[in-house]
C-alpha positions in Angstrom: -58.8 85.4 -13.1 -56.3 85.2 -10.6 -55.1 82.2 -8.5 -52.8 81.3 -6.0 -51.0 78.2 -6.2 -50.8 75.4 -3.2 -47.3 76.2 -2.6 -47.6 79.6 -2.3 -50.9 79.0 0.1 -48.6 76.8 2.6 -45.8 79.5 2.8 -48.3 82.7 2.9 -49.0 83.8 6.7 -52.7 82.5 7.7 -55.9 84.0 9.3 -55.5 83.3 12.9 -58.1 83.9 15.4 -56.8 86.5 17.6 -59.3 87.4 20.2 -60.6 83.9 21.4 -65.2 83.8 21.8 -64.4 81.6 24.8 -62.1 81.4 27.6 -59.4 78.8 27.2 -58.8 75.9 29.5 -56.1 77.5 31.2 -58.2 80.6 32.1 -61.2 78.8 32.9 -58.7 76.7 35.6 -57.3 80.5 36.6 -60.8 81.9 37.2 -62.0 79.4 39.4 -59.3 78.5 41.4 -57.5 81.8 42.1 -60.5 83.9 43.7 -60.9 86.3 46.1 -63.1 83.9 48.2 -60.5 80.7 47.6 -57.3 83.0 49.1 -59.5 83.7 52.3 -60.1 80.1 52.4 -56.4 79.1 52.4 -55.3 81.5 54.8 -57.9 80.3 57.0 -56.9 76.8 56.2 -53.4 77.9 57.2 -54.0 79.2 60.4 -56.4 76.2 61.5 -53.7 74.2 60.7 -51.6 75.4 63.3 -53.7 74.0 65.8 -53.0 70.9 64.9 -56.8 70.0 64.6 -56.6 68.6 61.3 -60.4 67.6 61.4 -61.3 71.1 61.1 -59.3 71.6 57.7 -62.4 69.3 55.9 -63.8 72.8 54.7 -60.9 72.8 52.3 -61.1 69.5 51.1 -64.8 70.7 50.1 -63.8 73.9 48.4 -61.6 71.4 46.3 -64.2 69.2 45.1 -66.8 72.1 44.4 -63.7 73.9 42.2 -63.0 70.8 40.3 -66.5 70.5 39.8 -67.0 73.6 38.2 -63.6 73.3 36.3 -64.9 69.9 34.3 -68.6 71.7 33.9 -67.0 74.7 32.2 -64.6 72.9 29.8 -67.1 70.4 29.3 -69.2 73.3 27.9 -66.5 75.2 26.3 -65.4 72.3 24.2 -68.9 71.8 23.2 -69.4 75.3 22.1 -66.1 75.1 20.5 -67.2 72.1 18.2 -70.5 73.6 17.2 -69.1 77.3 16.6 -66.9 75.4 14.1 -70.1 74.4 12.2 -71.0 77.8 12.6 -68.4 79.5 10.9 -68.7 81.3 7.8 -67.4 79.8 4.5 -65.5 81.5 1.8 -64.9 81.2 -1.8 -61.0 81.7 -2.8 -59.5 81.6 -6.2 -56.9 78.5 -5.4 -54.9 76.2 -7.9 -56.9 76.8 -11.3 -60.7 76.5 -9.5 -62.9 78.2 -6.8 -62.6 76.6 -3.1 -64.7 77.0 -0.2 -62.5 77.5 2.8 -62.9 78.3 6.5 -61.9 81.9 7.6 -59.2 81.1 9.4 -57.7 79.0 6.2 -57.5 82.3 4.6 -53.7 83.2 3.8 -51.7 86.6 3.0 -52.4 87.2 -0.9 -55.5 84.9 -1.3 -57.7 86.0 -4.1 -61.3 86.2 -2.2 -64.4 86.3 -4.0 -67.3 88.5 -2.1 -70.7 88.6 -2.0 -74.2 90.2 -0.9 -73.9 89.2 3.0 -70.7 88.6 3.4 -68.4 90.2 6.5 -65.3 91.0 4.9 -62.6 88.6 7.1 -59.2 90.3 6.1 -58.2 93.8 5.1 -57.9 93.9 1.3 -57.7 95.9 -2.2 -61.1 95.4 -4.4 -59.4 94.4 -7.6 -62.6 93.3 -9.7 -66.2 94.7 -9.3 -68.0 97.1 -7.5 -69.6 96.6 -4.2 -71.5 98.4 -1.3 -70.0 98.3 2.5 -71.5 98.9 5.6 -68.8 99.7 8.0 -71.0 100.5 11.5 -69.1 97.8 12.8 -65.7 99.8 12.8 -66.8 103.5 12.5 -70.0 103.4 14.4 -71.7 105.5 11.0 -74.1 104.0 9.5 -74.3 105.3 5.9 -73.0 102.6 3.1 -70.3 103.5 1.5 -69.5 102.3 -2.5 -66.3 100.6 -3.5 -64.3 100.7 -6.9 -61.3 98.7 -8.1 -58.3 99.8 -6.0 -60.7 100.7 -3.5 -59.0 99.6 0.2 -61.4 97.2 2.1 -61.4 96.6 5.8 -61.9 93.9 7.7 -65.4 93.5 10.0 -67.6 95.4 7.1 -70.1 94.1 5.5 -71.4 93.5 2.2 -74.7 95.0 1.6 -75.2 95.1 -2.2 -72.6 94.1 -5.0 -70.0 91.5 -5.8 -66.1 91.5 -6.5 -62.7 89.9 -5.9 -60.6 91.1 -3.3 -56.8 91.0 -2.7 -56.2 90.1 1.0 -53.6 92.5 2.2 -53.5 92.0 6.0 -54.5 88.9 7.9 -54.7 87.6 11.5 -53.4 90.2 14.3 -52.5 92.5 11.4 -55.7 93.2 10.3 -58.0 96.3 11.3 -60.9 94.4 12.9 -58.4 92.4 15.3 -56.5 95.6 16.2 -59.5 97.2 16.9 -60.8 94.4 19.1 -57.3 93.7 21.0 -57.4 97.7 21.6 -60.8 97.5 23.1 -60.2 94.8 25.4 -60.5 91.1 25.0 -63.6 89.7 26.6 -66.6 92.6 27.0 -68.6 91.6 29.4 -72.1 91.3 28.7 -75.0 93.0 30.4 -76.3 90.8 33.3 -78.9 91.8 36.0 -77.9 88.6 38.2 -74.2 88.9 38.2 -74.9 92.5 39.2 -76.8 91.3 42.0 -74.2 88.8 43.4 -71.4 91.7 43.0 -73.5 93.6 44.6 -74.0 91.3 47.4 -70.1 89.9 47.2 -68.5 92.8 47.4 -70.4 94.0 50.8 -69.4 90.6 52.5 -65.9 91.1 50.7 -66.0 94.7 52.5 -66.9 92.9 56.0 -64.6 89.8 56.1 -61.4 91.5 57.3 -62.7 93.9 60.0 -64.6 90.9 61.4 -61.7 88.8 61.4 -59.3 91.5 63.3 -62.4 92.2 66.1 -62.8 88.3 66.5 -59.2 88.1 67.1 -59.2 91.0 69.5 -61.9 89.7 71.3 -60.4 86.2 71.9 -57.1 88.1 73.2 -59.1 90.5 75.6 -61.2 87.5 77.0 -58.0 85.1 77.7 -58.5 82.6 75.4 -55.7 80.3 74.4 -54.6 80.1 70.5 -56.6 77.2 69.4 -60.2 78.7 70.6 -59.5 82.0 69.3 -58.3 80.4 65.8 -61.2 77.8 65.6 -63.9 80.2 67.0 -62.5 83.1 64.2 -62.5 80.6 61.4 -65.7 79.3 62.3 -67.0 82.5 61.7 -65.3 83.5 59.0 -66.1 80.3 56.9 -69.6 81.1 57.7 -69.3 84.4 56.2 -68.2 83.2 52.9 -70.6 82.3 50.3 -67.7 80.0 48.7 -69.8 77.9 46.0 -72.2 80.6 45.1 -70.3 82.3 42.1 -69.0 79.0 41.4 -72.5 77.9 41.0 -73.9 80.7 38.9 -70.9 80.0 36.4 -71.6 76.6 36.4 -75.0 76.7 36.0 -74.5 79.3 32.8 -72.1 76.5 31.7 -74.5 73.8 32.0 -77.2 75.4 30.4 -75.0 76.5 27.2 -73.7 72.6 26.8 -77.9 71.6 27.1 -78.5 73.8 24.2 -75.9 72.5 22.0 -77.8 69.4 22.0 -80.4 71.4 20.4 -77.8 73.2 17.8 -77.8 76.4 19.5 -74.7 77.7 19.9 -74.5 80.3 23.0 -71.5 83.1 22.0 -72.1 85.2 25.4 -73.0 82.9 28.8 -75.2 85.4 30.2 -77.5 86.0 27.1 -79.8 83.1 28.1 -80.8 84.9 31.4 -81.5 87.9 29.5 -83.9 85.8 27.5 -85.4 84.9 30.5 -86.3 88.6 30.9 -87.7 90.0 27.5 -91.0 91.9 27.0 -90.4 92.3 23.0 -89.5 89.5 20.9 -89.2 91.1 17.2 -88.6 88.4 14.6 -87.1 89.4 11.0 -89.7 87.1 8.6 -87.2 85.6 6.2 -85.0 82.9 8.1 -86.9 83.2 11.1 -90.4 82.3 11.0 -89.5 81.1 7.1 -87.4 78.4 6.3 -85.5 81.2 4.1 -86.3 78.9 1.0 -88.7 80.1 -1.5 -90.3 78.4 -4.8 -92.0 80.4 -7.7 -95.3 80.3 -7.9 -96.2 82.3 -11.2 -94.3 84.1 -13.2 -95.0 86.1 -16.6 -93.6 84.9 -20.0 -92.3 88.3 -21.2 -90.6 88.8 -17.7 -89.3 85.0 -17.8 -87.9 85.5 -21.2 -86.2 88.6 -19.9 -85.3 87.6 -16.7 -83.2 84.4 -18.2 -80.7 87.0 -19.3 -81.0 89.6 -16.5 -80.2 87.5 -13.6 -77.2 85.5 -15.6 -75.4 88.6 -14.8 -75.8 88.5 -10.8 -73.9 86.2 -8.7 -76.6 86.9 -5.4 -76.8 84.0 -3.2 -80.2 85.1 -1.4 -83.5 83.5 -1.4 -84.9 85.1 -4.4 -82.3 84.6 -6.7 -81.7 80.9 -6.0 -85.3 80.2 -6.6 -85.5 82.0 -9.7 -81.9 80.5 -11.1 -83.6 77.0 -10.2 -86.7 78.0 -12.3 -85.2 79.6 -15.1 -82.9 78.6 -17.6 -80.0 81.4 -17.7 -78.2 82.4 -20.8 -76.1 85.8 -21.2 -77.2 87.4 -24.2 -76.8 91.1 -23.6 -74.0 93.5 -23.9 -73.8 95.3 -20.6 -72.8 98.7 -20.0 -73.5 98.7 -16.4 -75.4 97.1 -13.7 -76.5 97.7 -9.9 -76.8 94.6 -7.3 -79.7 94.7 -5.1 -79.7 97.0 -2.0 -82.1 96.4 1.0 -82.0 100.7 1.1 -83.5 100.8 -3.1 -84.8 97.1 -2.6 -84.2 97.1 -6.7 -80.9 96.0 -8.9 -80.6 97.2 -12.1 -78.8 96.4 -15.4 -77.9 99.1 -18.4 -78.1 97.2 -22.3 -76.5 98.6 -24.8 -78.7 99.9 -27.5 -81.9 99.0 -25.3 -81.8 100.8 -22.1 -82.1 100.0 -18.2 -84.0 97.1 -16.7 -85.2 97.4 -13.1 -86.2 94.6 -10.9 -87.4 94.7 -7.3 -90.2 96.2 -5.6 -92.9 97.7 -7.4 -93.4 100.3 -5.1 -90.0 101.5 -5.8 -89.8 101.1 -9.6 -92.0 104.2 -10.2 -93.9 102.3 -12.7 -96.6 103.8 -14.8 -99.1 101.4 -14.6 -100.7 99.8 -11.4 -100.6 96.6 -10.3 -103.1 93.9 -11.3 -105.7 93.4 -8.7 -105.1 89.8 -8.9 -101.4 90.4 -7.6 -103.0 92.5 -4.3 -105.1 89.5 -3.7 -101.5 87.5 -3.6 -99.5 89.5 -1.2 -103.1 89.6 0.8 -102.3 85.7 0.7 -98.4 86.2 2.2 -97.0 85.9 -2.0 -93.8 88.0 -2.4 -94.6 90.0 -5.6 -91.4 90.9 -7.7 -91.4 93.1 -10.7 -89.4 93.9 -14.1 -89.3 97.0 -15.3 -87.7 99.0 -18.2 -86.6 102.3 -19.4 -85.3 103.3 -22.3 -82.9 105.7 -20.5 -79.4 104.7 -19.3 -80.0 105.2 -15.8 -79.6 103.9 -11.9 -82.7 105.3 -10.2 -86.3 104.4 -11.7 -88.1 107.0 -13.3 -91.1 106.5 -15.6 -90.6 103.1 -16.2 -92.7 100.7 -17.8 -93.9 97.6 -17.0 -92.6 93.8 -18.2 -93.8 91.4 -15.4 -94.2 90.2 -12.3 -93.0 86.9 -10.7 -95.1 85.6 -7.5 -92.9 83.5 -4.9 -93.9 81.5 -1.7 -91.8 81.2 1.7 -91.5 77.8 3.2 -93.3 78.2 6.8 -91.1 76.8 9.7 -92.7 73.9 11.7 -93.9 75.1 15.5 -94.0 78.3 14.6 -98.2 78.7 16.2 -97.2 76.4 19.0 -94.2 78.9 20.0 -96.5 82.0 19.1 -99.2 81.2 21.3 -96.9 80.2 23.7 -94.8 83.6 24.0 -98.2 85.5 24.2 -99.3 83.2 26.7 -95.9 84.5 28.8 -96.8 88.1 28.2 -94.0 88.6 25.3 -95.3 90.7 22.6 -94.3 89.9 19.5 -93.3 92.0 16.6 -92.4 91.1 12.8 -90.4 92.8 10.8 -89.7 92.6 7.1 -88.6 94.6 4.3 -91.0 92.7 2.6 -94.4 94.5 1.6 -96.4 94.7 4.9 -99.7 92.7 3.4 -97.3 90.2 2.5 -95.6 89.7 5.3 -99.0 89.5 7.5 -100.5 86.9 5.1 -96.8 84.8 6.0 -97.4 85.5 9.4 -101.5 84.3 9.7 -100.1 81.0 7.7 -97.3 80.9 10.4 -100.4 80.6 13.3 -99.9 84.8 14.2 -102.3 86.6 15.7 -105.4 87.2 13.1 -106.4 90.3 14.5 -102.8 91.8 14.1 -102.0 94.9 12.9 -99.7 95.9 9.6 -98.1 98.8 8.6 -96.1 100.0 5.8 -92.9 101.9 7.3 -92.2 103.8 4.0 -95.4 105.8 5.1 -95.3 106.5 8.5 -93.8 109.8 9.6 -91.4 110.8 12.1 -93.8 112.5 14.5 -95.7 109.2 14.3 -92.8 106.7 14.6 -92.7 105.9 17.8 -96.9 105.3 18.4 -96.9 103.1 15.5 -94.2 101.1 16.6 -95.7 100.6 20.1 -99.1 100.0 18.6 -98.3 97.5 15.9 -97.2 94.3 15.3 -96.3 93.4 11.9 -94.1 95.7 9.5 -93.7 95.9 6.3 -91.1 97.5 3.8 -88.6 98.3 6.9 -85.2 100.0 6.5 -81.9 98.4 8.2 -82.0 102.3 10.0 -85.8 101.7 11.0 -85.0 98.1 12.2 -82.3 99.6 14.9 -84.7 102.8 15.5 -87.5 100.6 16.2 -85.1 99.0 19.1 -84.5 101.5 20.4 -87.9 102.9 20.9 -88.9 99.9 22.3 -86.0 100.1 24.8 -86.9 103.2 25.8 -90.1 102.8 26.9 -88.6 100.2 29.2 -88.9 97.3 27.1 -86.2 94.5 27.3 -86.1 93.3 23.3 -84.8 90.2 22.0 -84.4 90.3 17.8 -83.4 87.7 15.3 -82.3 88.0 11.7 -80.4 86.4 9.0 -79.4 89.5 6.3 -77.0 92.2 6.6 -79.9 94.3 6.4 -80.7 92.8 10.2 -77.3 93.9 11.6 -77.7 97.4 13.3 -80.8 96.1 15.2 -79.1 93.1 16.0 -76.4 94.9 18.1 -78.8 97.4 19.6 -81.1 94.5 20.7 -80.6 93.6 24.4 -80.4 90.0 23.1 -79.4 88.9 19.3 -80.1 85.6 17.5 -78.6 84.9 14.1 -80.6 82.4 12.0 -79.1 78.8 10.4 -78.7 80.5 7.0 -77.9 83.9 8.4 -74.5 85.7 6.5 -71.3 85.8 8.4 -72.0 89.4 9.2 -75.2 88.2 11.4 -73.6 85.1 12.9 -70.5 87.8 14.3 -72.8 90.0 16.2 -75.7 87.7 17.3 -75.1 87.0 20.7 -77.0 83.2 20.0 -76.6 81.5 16.7 -79.4 78.7 15.7 -78.3 76.0 13.5 -81.3 74.4 13.2 -84.9 75.1 11.3 -86.5 74.2 14.3 -88.6 77.3 15.1 -89.3 75.4 18.7 -85.7 76.0 20.2 -87.2 79.6 21.1 -89.0 78.0 23.9 -86.0 76.0 24.5 -83.7 79.1 25.3 -86.8 80.8 27.3 -87.1 77.6 29.6 -83.1 77.5 30.2 -82.8 81.3 30.9 -85.5 80.8 33.4 -84.1 77.6 35.3 -81.0 79.8 35.7 -82.5 82.6 37.3 -85.4 81.5 39.5 -82.9 78.3 40.9 -80.5 80.8 41.4 -82.8 83.1 43.2 -83.8 80.0 45.4 -80.2 78.7 46.2 -78.7 81.9 46.8 -81.1 82.0 50.0 -79.1 79.3 51.2 -75.9 80.6 50.8 -76.7 83.9 52.3 -78.4 82.3 55.6 -75.3 81.1 56.4 -73.7 84.2 55.8 -76.3 86.5 57.6 -76.1 84.4 60.7 -72.0 84.5 60.9 -72.2 88.5 60.5 -75.1 89.0 62.7 -73.6 86.8 65.6 -70.1 87.5 65.1 -70.8 91.5 65.8 -73.3 90.6 68.9 -70.5 88.0 70.3 -68.0 90.5 70.2 -70.6 93.1 71.8 -72.1 91.1 74.8 -68.7 88.8 74.5 -70.6 85.4 74.1 -69.0 83.0 72.3 -68.9 81.8 68.9 -71.2 78.7 68.7 -69.6 76.7 65.8 -65.9 75.5 64.9 -65.0 75.3 61.4 -65.9 71.2 61.1 -69.2 72.0 62.3 -69.9 74.6 60.0 -68.7 72.4 57.0 -71.2 69.6 57.9 -74.0 72.2 58.1 -72.8 73.6 54.6 -72.9 70.6 52.9 -76.2 69.4 53.8 -78.0 72.5 54.0 -76.4 74.0 51.0 -73.7 72.5 48.9 -75.8 69.2 48.5 -79.5 70.4 48.0 -78.1 73.5 46.0 -76.2 71.5 43.6 -79.4 69.0 42.8 -82.2 72.3 42.6 -80.0 74.7 40.2 -80.5 72.0 37.7 -84.1 71.4 37.9 -86.4 72.4 35.6 -88.2 75.7 36.5 -90.5 77.6 34.1 -92.2 80.3 36.0 -92.2 83.7 34.9 -89.0 85.5 35.8 -90.2 88.5 38.4 -87.9 91.5 38.7 -87.7 90.5 43.0 -84.2 89.0 43.3 -82.6 91.0 45.8 -85.8 91.3 47.6 -86.4 87.7 47.6 -83.2 86.4 48.3 -82.2 89.1 51.0 -85.5 88.6 52.6 -84.9 84.5 52.9 -82.1 84.8 54.3 -82.1 87.3 56.9 -85.7 85.7 57.9 -83.4 81.9 58.1 -80.5 84.0 59.6 -82.6 86.1 62.4 -84.3 82.5 63.2 -81.4 81.1 63.9 -79.7 83.7 65.9 -82.6 83.9 68.0 -82.5 80.3 68.7 -78.5 80.5 69.4 -78.9 83.4 71.6 -81.2 80.9 73.8 -78.9 78.3 73.9 -75.7 81.2 75.3 -77.9 82.8 77.4 -78.8 79.7 79.0 -75.0 78.3 78.3 -76.3 74.9 77.4 -74.5 72.2 75.7 -72.8 74.0 72.4 -74.1 70.6 70.2 -77.7 71.9 70.3 -76.6 75.0 68.5 -75.3 72.5 66.1 -78.2 70.6 65.6 -80.4 74.0 65.5 -78.4 75.1 62.6 -79.0 71.6 61.1 -82.7 72.0 61.6 -83.0 75.8 60.4 -80.8 75.1 57.4 -83.1 71.8 56.4 -86.3 73.7 57.3 -85.1 76.8 54.9 -84.1 73.8 52.1 -87.9 72.8 52.2 -88.5 76.2 51.4 -86.6 76.8 49.1 -88.0 73.1 47.4 -91.7 74.1 47.0 -93.9 72.7 45.5 -92.3 69.2 46.1 -91.9 66.2 43.9 -90.9 62.7 44.0 -87.1 64.0 43.5 -87.2 66.7 46.6 -89.0 64.5 48.5 -85.9 61.8 48.2 -83.4 64.5 48.8 -85.1 66.2 52.0 -85.3 62.4 53.4 -81.6 61.6 52.6 -80.3 65.1 53.8 -82.1 64.4 57.1 -80.6 61.0 57.3 -77.1 62.8 56.5 -78.1 65.2 59.7 -78.7 62.7 61.8 -75.6 61.1 61.0 -73.7 64.3 61.6 -75.4 65.0 64.8 -74.4 61.7 66.1 -70.5 62.1 65.1 -70.7 65.4 66.1 -71.7 64.5 69.9 -69.4 61.2 69.9 -66.5 63.1 68.7 -66.8 66.5 70.5 -68.4 65.7 73.1 -67.5 61.9 73.7 -70.7 60.7 74.9 -74.5 61.3 74.3 -74.1 61.5 78.4 -72.8 64.7 78.1 -76.8 66.0 77.4 -78.2 66.6 80.3 -81.7 66.7 81.2 -81.6 71.6 81.1 -80.0 70.3 77.5 -82.4 68.3 76.0 -85.7 70.6 77.4 -83.8 73.7 75.9 -83.2 72.0 72.7 -87.3 70.9 72.5 -87.9 74.5 73.1 -85.8 76.2 70.6 -86.9 73.1 68.6 -90.5 74.1 68.1 -89.3 77.6 68.3 -87.6 77.7 64.9 -90.2 75.4 63.2 -93.1 77.4 64.3 -91.7 80.7 62.8 -90.8 79.1 59.7 -94.2 77.6 59.5 -95.8 81.0 59.9 -93.5 82.6 57.8 -93.9 80.2 54.8 -97.9 80.5 55.5 -97.4 84.5 54.9 -95.5 84.0 52.0 -97.8 81.7 50.3 -100.4 84.2 50.7 -98.3 87.2 49.4 -97.5 84.7 46.6 -101.2 83.9 45.6 -102.0 87.4 45.8 -99.7 88.4 43.4 
């Protein structure tokens, strides 16, 4: 056995983390401060400052406060996620200072002697110096075929151990390792697919496209009609500030960050912020039995005496750390008695392991169906399977072979799985929400069905043995059944592809290396608490708890984010729609833009900024509908059009400009009321406070800009009442129509 000394460890190069899973604090600050819209705000602020009307710079303070809050929330969430990720990091056994130690992946050093076992992801490049292993390099090459490695063969970081065990000497760490070179070449951050982000980017792209030409047109129009510099700047800035939905993108990123932070409290590590959104949209949830609906722990229920005697020697020659071997090693007293010629570790593809013993022959241990045994399995064992127990068989051949052929039955082992709590409630809830659940396992389909029923799964569920399914029937079997047994890793991946091809959004959970291909292919993937390092490296979300109910918590967070952003986006875009529409109309018909920056700042704060902050973070458990753009644009254009109509009346009759300000506040508050439905005590209190703020804002506006209430004539008050009724009536009529439409749906 080879060992490193502590002195050698201190001097050696460490396996540093080259590609960070999260943005650094510096990157968070940079991405929140240096945005296109913040740049536009600063340009507008510069021009407004040149007018010496500094009260109109209040909009800059609002942007600064929003940005600071956003940075604080994102940094807070990042720190919580990093702290939780330390717990979830894979541990590796190394030979140091004459003993085997368990260390963190980033404590591995160059020249390290690393022990590799089934389920490990190779963390660094190296050379195999003892043992034989089978590796999956699909993460690196895209090829799904496993590769056998013998002594002196090179091993690449990022490969997964699918069978066997061995000792590796580390030859490259950190930025020198293959996986890190690959990651750096393929860019630092890979964008996770997100409909929400795509929707917002589409909206912002068109707004950005309009900003500059509208600014130029407003400036030229002001010069043409003879306005002085101060009026041109203030009117133009008022329109442009209104066009910019400055807090919308910030609110989305903060909402996702807070969502991830809240999930850390449930011991859920979110490795991709946008994936909580994806879970809220899923149609199919695929569970691997082991480690997902079961704890991953097993207990020995029964074992034949001859099998017990032989397995006490057999298992002593394997270092496997899976649930089956742990249960058996705990139950048996292991002792090496054989002269072993050759051995083969358990493979998820073959479903067995083997040992060739000198002067005896070959022993095979695994699934009965894969051992080519002459005898039939006893009927009582079929009953065990039907009740959810796992059956493993020890068989023997006098020949020295590595594939079972005409073997003799020695005995069987009966094992039981521990079921997680809350499984029935979680299954029932997902079913009630129209989410199709499929349980996929490498175990016998009858045993999987038995475990599923124990866990509270649908008693009428159909189970199928995937080894007997032809390529022609594969798709129909996947779509029409709920429980699948004897599924190979490649079949799991193919099943996910078929579901996606049929328009489904697929979530996949797993804990073993045989789940990696399917986890990579799924729209969103979960790694379980006891998952291998390979699974944790590809999973979007890692669960660090055995509580099955956290799937419900994650779903609710996704729904909260999408549904609430859909509501508040309409608030932001109402102002944008009005500003763009009226800016164009004011140019065409030579009308004065009704608001200056300070007025738009008050309107934005009371009808967008404050309510959107509270509404975004309230609970929202409604099923997500695929009508985001339609809903947002309909509500925004409706409220924006009502305001345009009201302000046009003000311009036509040349009434006091404060009336337009009052109408904008009224329209905005009615819009807040619309998106707040159904109301509760907290929302009612919010509306009352916003109305109070609106009244104070109107009074301040009249005293500061108009100098006195007396400036409002009888004509102004009459038109204010008319337009007031006009705005309220239109909102009530459209709201009634919307409620009827929602009920009909």
